[in-house]
FIDOKE-309422 format. One record per atom (N, C-alpha, C): residue number from 1; residue in three letters; atom name; x, y, z. Coordinates in steps of 0.2 Angstrom, whole numbers. Layout:
<pos = NUM	code = ALA	site = CA	u = X	v = Y	w = Z>;
...
***
This chain:
<pos = 1	code = MET	site = N	u = 4	v = -6	w = 0>;
<pos = 1	code = MET	site = CA	u = 0	v = 0	w = 0>;
<pos = 1	code = MET	site = C	u = 4	v = 6	w = 0>;
<pos = 2	code = CYS	site = N	u = 3	v = 11	w = -5>;
<pos = 2	code = CYS	site = CA	u = 7	v = 17	w = -5>;
<pos = 2	code = CYS	site = C	u = 3	v = 22	w = -2>;
<pos = 3	code = CYS	site = N	u = 6	v = 28	w = 0>;
<pos = 3	code = CYS	site = CA	u = 3	v = 33	w = 4>;
<pos = 3	code = CYS	site = C	u = 5	v = 40	w = 1>;
<pos = 4	code = LEU	site = N	u = 1	v = 44	w = 0>;
<pos = 4	code = LEU	site = CA	u = 2	v = 51	w = -1>;
<pos = 4	code = LEU	site = C	u = -1	v = 56	w = 4>;
<pos = 5	code = ARG	site = N	u = 3	v = 60	w = 6>;
<pos = 5	code = ARG	site = CA	u = 0	v = 65	w = 11>;
<pos = 5	code = ARG	site = C	u = -1	v = 72	w = 7>;
<pos = 6	code = LEU	site = N	u = -7	v = 74	w = 7>;
<pos = 6	code = LEU	site = CA	u = -8	v = 80	w = 3>;
<pos = 6	code = LEU	site = C	u = -10	v = 86	w = 8>;
<pos = 7	code = PRO	site = N	u = -6	v = 89	w = 11>;
<pos = 7	code = PRO	site = CA	u = -8	v = 95	w = 15>;
<pos = 7	code = PRO	site = C	u = -10	v = 101	w = 11>;
<pos = 8	code = HIS	site = N	u = -15	v = 104	w = 12>;
<pos = 8	code = HIS	site = CA	u = -17	v = 110	w = 7>;
<pos = 8	code = HIS	site = C	u = -12	v = 116	w = 8>;
<pos = 9	code = ALA	site = N	u = -12	v = 119	w = 2>;
<pos = 9	code = ALA	site = CA	u = -8	v = 126	w = 3>;
<pos = 9	code = ALA	site = C	u = -11	v = 130	w = 9>;
<pos = 10	code = TYR	site = N	u = -6	v = 133	w = 12>;
<pos = 10	code = TYR	site = CA	u = -8	v = 137	w = 18>;
<pos = 10	code = TYR	site = C	u = -14	v = 141	w = 18>;
<pos = 11	code = THR	site = N	u = -15	v = 145	w = 12>;
<pos = 11	code = THR	site = CA	u = -20	v = 150	w = 12>;
<pos = 11	code = THR	site = C	u = -27	v = 146	w = 11>;
<pos = 12	code = ARG	site = N	u = -27	v = 140	w = 9>;
<pos = 12	code = ARG	site = CA	u = -34	v = 137	w = 8>;
<pos = 12	code = ARG	site = C	u = -35	v = 132	w = 13>;
<pos = 13	code = SER	site = N	u = -31	v = 131	w = 18>;
<pos = 13	code = SER	site = CA	u = -32	v = 126	w = 23>;
<pos = 13	code = SER	site = C	u = -38	v = 127	w = 27>;
<pos = 14	code = ARG	site = N	u = -41	v = 122	w = 29>;
<pos = 14	code = ARG	site = CA	u = -46	v = 123	w = 35>;
<pos = 14	code = ARG	site = C	u = -43	v = 120	w = 41>;
<pos = 15	code = PRO	site = N	u = -42	v = 124	w = 46>;
<pos = 15	code = PRO	site = CA	u = -38	v = 121	w = 52>;
<pos = 15	code = PRO	site = C	u = -42	v = 115	w = 55>;
<pos = 16	code = ASP	site = N	u = -38	v = 110	w = 56>;
<pos = 16	code = ASP	site = CA	u = -41	v = 104	w = 60>;
<pos = 16	code = ASP	site = C	u = -46	v = 100	w = 56>;
<pos = 17	code = THR	site = N	u = -46	v = 101	w = 49>;
<pos = 17	code = THR	site = CA	u = -51	v = 97	w = 45>;
<pos = 17	code = THR	site = C	u = -46	v = 93	w = 41>;
<pos = 18	code = ARG	site = N	u = -46	v = 86	w = 43>;
<pos = 18	code = ARG	site = CA	u = -42	v = 81	w = 39>;
<pos = 18	code = ARG	site = C	u = -46	v = 75	w = 38>;
<pos = 19	code = ALA	site = N	u = -44	v = 72	w = 33>;
<pos = 19	code = ALA	site = CA	u = -47	v = 65	w = 31>;
<pos = 19	code = ALA	site = C	u = -42	v = 60	w = 28>;
<pos = 20	code = VAL	site = N	u = -44	v = 54	w = 29>;
<pos = 20	code = VAL	site = CA	u = -40	v = 49	w = 26>;
<pos = 20	code = VAL	site = C	u = -44	v = 45	w = 21>;
<pos = 21	code = VAL	site = N	u = -42	v = 44	w = 15>;
<pos = 21	code = VAL	site = CA	u = -46	v = 41	w = 10>;
<pos = 21	code = VAL	site = C	u = -42	v = 35	w = 7>;
<pos = 22	code = THR	site = N	u = -45	v = 29	w = 8>;
<pos = 22	code = THR	site = CA	u = -42	v = 23	w = 6>;
<pos = 22	code = THR	site = C	u = -45	v = 22	w = -1>;
<pos = 23	code = GLY	site = N	u = -41	v = 18	w = -5>;
<pos = 23	code = GLY	site = CA	u = -43	v = 17	w = -12>;
<pos = 23	code = GLY	site = C	u = -44	v = 23	w = -16>;
<pos = 24	code = ALA	site = N	u = -40	v = 28	w = -15>;
<pos = 24	code = ALA	site = CA	u = -40	v = 34	w = -18>;
<pos = 24	code = ALA	site = C	u = -38	v = 34	w = -26>;
<pos = 25	code = SER	site = N	u = -36	v = 29	w = -28>;
<pos = 25	code = SER	site = CA	u = -33	v = 29	w = -35>;
<pos = 25	code = SER	site = C	u = -39	v = 29	w = -40>;
<pos = 26	code = GLN	site = N	u = -45	v = 27	w = -38>;
<pos = 26	code = GLN	site = CA	u = -50	v = 26	w = -43>;
<pos = 26	code = GLN	site = C	u = -57	v = 26	w = -40>;
<pos = 27	code = ASN	site = N	u = -62	v = 27	w = -44>;
<pos = 27	code = ASN	site = CA	u = -69	v = 26	w = -43>;
<pos = 27	code = ASN	site = C	u = -71	v = 31	w = -37>;
<pos = 28	code = ILE	site = N	u = -74	v = 28	w = -32>;
<pos = 28	code = ILE	site = CA	u = -77	v = 31	w = -26>;
<pos = 28	code = ILE	site = C	u = -72	v = 35	w = -22>;
<pos = 29	code = GLY	site = N	u = -66	v = 31	w = -21>;
<pos = 29	code = GLY	site = CA	u = -61	v = 34	w = -17>;
<pos = 29	code = GLY	site = C	u = -58	v = 40	w = -20>;
<pos = 30	code = LYS	site = N	u = -57	v = 40	w = -27>;
<pos = 30	code = LYS	site = CA	u = -54	v = 46	w = -31>;
<pos = 30	code = LYS	site = C	u = -59	v = 51	w = -31>;
<pos = 31	code = ALA	site = N	u = -65	v = 50	w = -32>;
<pos = 31	code = ALA	site = CA	u = -71	v = 55	w = -32>;
<pos = 31	code = ALA	site = C	u = -71	v = 59	w = -25>;
<pos = 32	code = LEU	site = N	u = -70	v = 55	w = -19>;
<pos = 32	code = LEU	site = CA	u = -71	v = 57	w = -13>;
<pos = 32	code = LEU	site = C	u = -65	v = 62	w = -11>;
<pos = 33	code = ALA	site = N	u = -59	v = 59	w = -13>;
<pos = 33	code = ALA	site = CA	u = -53	v = 63	w = -12>;
<pos = 33	code = ALA	site = C	u = -53	v = 70	w = -16>;
<pos = 34	code = THR	site = N	u = -56	v = 70	w = -22>;
<pos = 34	code = THR	site = CA	u = -56	v = 76	w = -26>;
<pos = 34	code = THR	site = C	u = -61	v = 81	w = -22>;
<pos = 35	code = GLU	site = N	u = -67	v = 78	w = -20>;
<pos = 35	code = GLU	site = CA	u = -72	v = 82	w = -17>;
<pos = 35	code = GLU	site = C	u = -69	v = 85	w = -11>;
<pos = 36	code = LEU	site = N	u = -66	v = 82	w = -7>;
<pos = 36	code = LEU	site = CA	u = -63	v = 84	w = 0>;
<pos = 36	code = LEU	site = C	u = -58	v = 89	w = -2>;
<pos = 37	code = ALA	site = N	u = -54	v = 89	w = -7>;
<pos = 37	code = ALA	site = CA	u = -49	v = 94	w = -9>;
<pos = 37	code = ALA	site = C	u = -52	v = 100	w = -11>;
<pos = 38	code = THR	site = N	u = -58	v = 100	w = -14>;
<pos = 38	code = THR	site = CA	u = -61	v = 106	w = -16>;
<pos = 38	code = THR	site = C	u = -64	v = 110	w = -10>;
<pos = 39	code = ARG	site = N	u = -65	v = 106	w = -5>;
<pos = 39	code = ARG	site = CA	u = -68	v = 109	w = 2>;
<pos = 39	code = ARG	site = C	u = -62	v = 111	w = 6>;
<pos = 40	code = GLY	site = N	u = -56	v = 110	w = 4>;
<pos = 40	code = GLY	site = CA	u = -50	v = 113	w = 9>;
<pos = 40	code = GLY	site = C	u = -48	v = 108	w = 14>;
<pos = 41	code = TYR	site = N	u = -49	v = 102	w = 13>;
<pos = 41	code = TYR	site = CA	u = -47	v = 97	w = 18>;
<pos = 41	code = TYR	site = C	u = -40	v = 95	w = 17>;
<pos = 42	code = SER	site = N	u = -36	v = 94	w = 22>;
<pos = 42	code = SER	site = CA	u = -29	v = 91	w = 22>;
<pos = 42	code = SER	site = C	u = -30	v = 84	w = 21>;
<pos = 43	code = LEU	site = N	u = -27	v = 80	w = 16>;
<pos = 43	code = LEU	site = CA	u = -29	v = 73	w = 15>;
<pos = 43	code = LEU	site = C	u = -23	v = 69	w = 16>;
<pos = 44	code = VAL	site = N	u = -24	v = 63	w = 18>;
<pos = 44	code = VAL	site = CA	u = -19	v = 57	w = 17>;
<pos = 44	code = VAL	site = C	u = -23	v = 52	w = 13>;
<pos = 45	code = VAL	site = N	u = -20	v = 50	w = 7>;
<pos = 45	code = VAL	site = CA	u = -24	v = 46	w = 2>;
<pos = 45	code = VAL	site = C	u = -19	v = 40	w = 1>;
<pos = 46	code = THR	site = N	u = -23	v = 34	w = 1>;
<pos = 46	code = THR	site = CA	u = -19	v = 28	w = 0>;
<pos = 46	code = THR	site = C	u = -22	v = 24	w = -5>;
<pos = 47	code = ALA	site = N	u = -18	v = 19	w = -8>;
<pos = 47	code = ALA	site = CA	u = -20	v = 15	w = -14>;
<pos = 47	code = ALA	site = C	u = -14	v = 10	w = -15>;
<pos = 48	code = ARG	site = N	u = -16	v = 5	w = -18>;
<pos = 48	code = ARG	site = CA	u = -11	v = -1	w = -20>;
<pos = 48	code = ARG	site = C	u = -6	v = 2	w = -25>;
<pos = 49	code = ARG	site = N	u = -9	v = 6	w = -30>;
<pos = 49	code = ARG	site = CA	u = -5	v = 7	w = -36>;
<pos = 49	code = ARG	site = C	u = -2	v = 14	w = -35>;
<pos = 50	code = GLU	site = N	u = 5	v = 15	w = -34>;
<pos = 50	code = GLU	site = CA	u = 8	v = 21	w = -33>;
<pos = 50	code = GLU	site = C	u = 8	v = 26	w = -39>;
<pos = 51	code = ASP	site = N	u = 8	v = 23	w = -45>;
<pos = 51	code = ASP	site = CA	u = 9	v = 27	w = -51>;
<pos = 51	code = ASP	site = C	u = 2	v = 30	w = -52>;
<pos = 52	code = VAL	site = N	u = -4	v = 27	w = -51>;
<pos = 52	code = VAL	site = CA	u = -10	v = 30	w = -52>;
<pos = 52	code = VAL	site = C	u = -11	v = 35	w = -46>;
<pos = 53	code = LEU	site = N	u = -9	v = 34	w = -40>;
<pos = 53	code = LEU	site = CA	u = -10	v = 38	w = -35>;
<pos = 53	code = LEU	site = C	u = -6	v = 45	w = -36>;
<pos = 54	code = ALA	site = N	u = 0	v = 44	w = -39>;
<pos = 54	code = ALA	site = CA	u = 4	v = 50	w = -40>;
<pos = 54	code = ALA	site = C	u = 1	v = 54	w = -46>;
<pos = 55	code = GLU	site = N	u = -2	v = 51	w = -50>;
<pos = 55	code = GLU	site = CA	u = -6	v = 54	w = -55>;
<pos = 55	code = GLU	site = C	u = -12	v = 59	w = -52>;
<pos = 56	code = LEU	site = N	u = -15	v = 56	w = -48>;
<pos = 56	code = LEU	site = CA	u = -21	v = 59	w = -44>;
<pos = 56	code = LEU	site = C	u = -18	v = 65	w = -40>;
<pos = 57	code = ALA	site = N	u = -12	v = 64	w = -37>;
<pos = 57	code = ALA	site = CA	u = -9	v = 70	w = -33>;
<pos = 57	code = ALA	site = C	u = -7	v = 75	w = -38>;
<pos = 58	code = THR	site = N	u = -4	v = 74	w = -44>;
<pos = 58	code = THR	site = CA	u = -3	v = 79	w = -49>;
<pos = 58	code = THR	site = C	u = -9	v = 83	w = -51>;
<pos = 59	code = GLN	site = N	u = -14	v = 79	w = -52>;
<pos = 59	code = GLN	site = CA	u = -21	v = 82	w = -54>;
<pos = 59	code = GLN	site = C	u = -23	v = 87	w = -48>;
<pos = 60	code = LEU	site = N	u = -23	v = 84	w = -42>;
<pos = 60	code = LEU	site = CA	u = -26	v = 88	w = -37>;
<pos = 60	code = LEU	site = C	u = -21	v = 95	w = -36>;
<pos = 61	code = GLY	site = N	u = -15	v = 94	w = -36>;
<pos = 61	code = GLY	site = CA	u = -10	v = 99	w = -36>;
<pos = 61	code = GLY	site = C	u = -11	v = 105	w = -41>;
<pos = 62	code = ASP	site = N	u = -12	v = 102	w = -47>;
<pos = 62	code = ASP	site = CA	u = -13	v = 107	w = -52>;
<pos = 62	code = ASP	site = C	u = -20	v = 111	w = -52>;
<pos = 63	code = LYS	site = N	u = -25	v = 107	w = -50>;
<pos = 63	code = LYS	site = CA	u = -31	v = 110	w = -50>;
<pos = 63	code = LYS	site = C	u = -33	v = 114	w = -43>;
<pos = 64	code = TYR	site = N	u = -31	v = 111	w = -37>;
<pos = 64	code = TYR	site = CA	u = -33	v = 114	w = -31>;
<pos = 64	code = TYR	site = C	u = -27	v = 117	w = -27>;
<pos = 65	code = GLY	site = N	u = -21	v = 117	w = -29>;
<pos = 65	code = GLY	site = CA	u = -15	v = 119	w = -26>;
<pos = 65	code = GLY	site = C	u = -13	v = 116	w = -20>;
<pos = 66	code = VAL	site = N	u = -14	v = 109	w = -20>;
<pos = 66	code = VAL	site = CA	u = -12	v = 105	w = -14>;
<pos = 66	code = VAL	site = C	u = -4	v = 104	w = -15>;
<pos = 67	code = VAL	site = N	u = -1	v = 103	w = -9>;
<pos = 67	code = VAL	site = CA	u = 6	v = 101	w = -9>;
<pos = 67	code = VAL	site = C	u = 6	v = 93	w = -8>;
<pos = 68	code = VAL	site = N	u = 10	v = 90	w = -12>;
<pos = 68	code = VAL	site = CA	u = 10	v = 83	w = -12>;
<pos = 68	code = VAL	site = C	u = 17	v = 80	w = -9>;
<pos = 69	code = GLU	site = N	u = 16	v = 75	w = -4>;
<pos = 69	code = GLU	site = CA	u = 22	v = 72	w = -1>;
<pos = 69	code = GLU	site = C	u = 21	v = 65	w = -2>;
<pos = 70	code = VAL	site = N	u = 26	v = 61	w = -6>;
<pos = 70	code = VAL	site = CA	u = 25	v = 54	w = -7>;
<pos = 70	code = VAL	site = C	u = 28	v = 51	w = -1>;
<pos = 71	code = CYS	site = N	u = 25	v = 46	w = 2>;
<pos = 71	code = CYS	site = CA	u = 27	v = 43	w = 8>;
<pos = 71	code = CYS	site = C	u = 29	v = 35	w = 6>;
<pos = 72	code = PRO	site = N	u = 33	v = 32	w = 10>;
<pos = 72	code = PRO	site = CA	u = 34	v = 25	w = 9>;
<pos = 72	code = PRO	site = C	u = 28	v = 21	w = 10>;
<pos = 73	code = PRO	site = N	u = 28	v = 15	w = 8>;
<pos = 73	code = PRO	site = CA	u = 22	v = 10	w = 10>;
<pos = 73	code = PRO	site = C	u = 22	v = 10	w = 17>;
<pos = 74	code = ILE	site = N	u = 16	v = 9	w = 20>;
<pos = 74	code = ILE	site = CA	u = 15	v = 9	w = 27>;
<pos = 74	code = ILE	site = C	u = 9	v = 4	w = 28>;
<pos = 75	code = SER	site = N	u = 9	v = 1	w = 34>;
<pos = 75	code = SER	site = CA	u = 4	v = -4	w = 36>;
<pos = 75	code = SER	site = C	u = -2	v = 0	w = 39>;
<pos = 76	code = PRO	site = N	u = -8	v = -3	w = 38>;
<pos = 76	code = PRO	site = CA	u = -14	v = 1	w = 40>;
<pos = 76	code = PRO	site = C	u = -14	v = 3	w = 48>;
<pos = 77	code = THR	site = N	u = -10	v = -2	w = 52>;
<pos = 77	code = THR	site = CA	u = -9	v = 0	w = 59>;
<pos = 77	code = THR	site = C	u = -5	v = 6	w = 60>;
<pos = 78	code = ARG	site = N	u = 0	v = 7	w = 56>;
<pos = 78	code = ARG	site = CA	u = 4	v = 13	w = 57>;
<pos = 78	code = ARG	site = C	u = 0	v = 19	w = 54>;
<pos = 79	code = LEU	site = N	u = -4	v = 18	w = 49>;
<pos = 79	code = LEU	site = CA	u = -8	v = 24	w = 46>;
<pos = 79	code = LEU	site = C	u = -13	v = 27	w = 51>;
<pos = 80	code = SER	site = N	u = -16	v = 22	w = 55>;
<pos = 80	code = SER	site = CA	u = -21	v = 25	w = 60>;
<pos = 80	code = SER	site = C	u = -17	v = 27	w = 67>;
<pos = 81	code = GLY	site = N	u = -11	v = 26	w = 68>;
<pos = 81	code = GLY	site = CA	u = -8	v = 28	w = 74>;
<pos = 81	code = GLY	site = C	u = -4	v = 34	w = 74>;
***
């Protein structure tokens, strides 16, 4: 599982408004991550395919000005803690 951390650009950030979206590389997960980005959430998105997740990060960065940080693969336990 790969992970991207998408903290919003400072001027658009909503303080203490964060979300974790699993399966964010396609379908419902991708749509949810996109919607939350439009609402100013700081996001952590996960998926199995790093290449597709990186493409989503680029799209969100270009359209909504989010900053993207690629994280190494992590376990679900570590993600929650």
